[in-house]
Each structure stands twice: as structure tokens, then as C-alpha cells.
C-alpha positions in Angstrom: 200.4 52.6 -31.6 201.1 49.1 -30.5 198.8 47.7 -33.2 200.7 49.6 -35.9 204.0 48.1 -34.7 202.5 44.6 -34.9 201.3 45.2 -38.5 204.7 46.5 -39.5 206.5 43.5 -38.0 204.1 41.1 -39.7 204.7 42.8 -43.0 208.4 42.6 -42.5 208.2 38.9 -41.5 206.1 38.1 -44.6 208.6 39.9 -46.8 211.5 37.9 -45.2 209.6 34.6 -45.8 208.9 35.7 -49.4 212.6 36.5 -50.0 213.6 33.2 -48.5 211.3 31.3 -50.8 212.9 33.1 -53.8 216.4 32.3 -52.7 215.6 28.7 -52.1 214.5 28.3 -55.8 
């Protein structure tokens, strides 16, 4: 259960970084 939460938060974090990169362009 804990591992699943970690994976989800990592996915969300990567998505945020990706969106931030797009907005910076």
C-alpha cells in the first residue's frame, strides 16, 4: 500500500515538472 502511494506521488511530481517545462517555453 505504501509503495503504491509513493509511485503515484512520483508520477504526479513528474507530470508537474513536465507541465512546468512546457509553460516555461
